[in-house]
C-alpha positions, 0 to 999 in steps of 0.5 A: 500500500503506497498510496497516501491517505486523502489529503482533504481535511474537513473544515475546522478539523485538526491540523494535518501532519504528513508522516513519511515512513515505510516501516509499519511498526514505526508508523504505529509507534509514531501515531501512538505517541502523537495521540497518546500525548494529546497532540491533536493532529490528523496523520496522513501517511506516505510510504515513500518519498515519491508519494509524499512529494505527489501528496504535497503537490496535490494539496498545494495545487488543489487548495486542500488543507496543507500539513503543518508538519512533515515527519520525515524518515530518511530511509524511504524508497523511491525518493530518499528523505534527503532528496524529499527535504531538498524538494520541499525546501526549494518549492515556493508552494510548500518550502515553509513547511516545518520538517522533523527528520525521524530516522534510525540513521546515526550518520553525521553526514545525514544529520549535517545534510538535514540541518543544511537543508533546513530541517526544523528538528532531528530525532533518532529513533530509539530502541526504547518505546518510552524514549519516543516521548521525546519526539512528542516534546520535539514536535511541541517545541517545533510547533510552538506548543500547537497541536 
């Protein structure tokens, strides 16, 4: 299933987060963290970078509710997370989006590239599920308490 969920948001609905993640377990855990910590977001999912880019182009062209945040895994198929971040930052329609990289990569080069491309945050996926609570705190910080 590589299709992104419907980018249309009901008027007055919760803000939208685009979660770009291909690992089903990580999808589940990140959604649970968002909902369990009272972060009131509708989560739309893209399972690869190509679908994520198409989603962003669709919502900006159609006038649909654009996401307020992108949670981006670097290791996704078709278009890598770094390539997607570059595409986001160079697009006038959605270059303003807040992006938090959520990755298993420990490589300094990945962190440096994400920072250079303007990622708003970088979260290393922990082994301990409870440590994912730090992701909720990072999201709150990046969003300025929104959500």
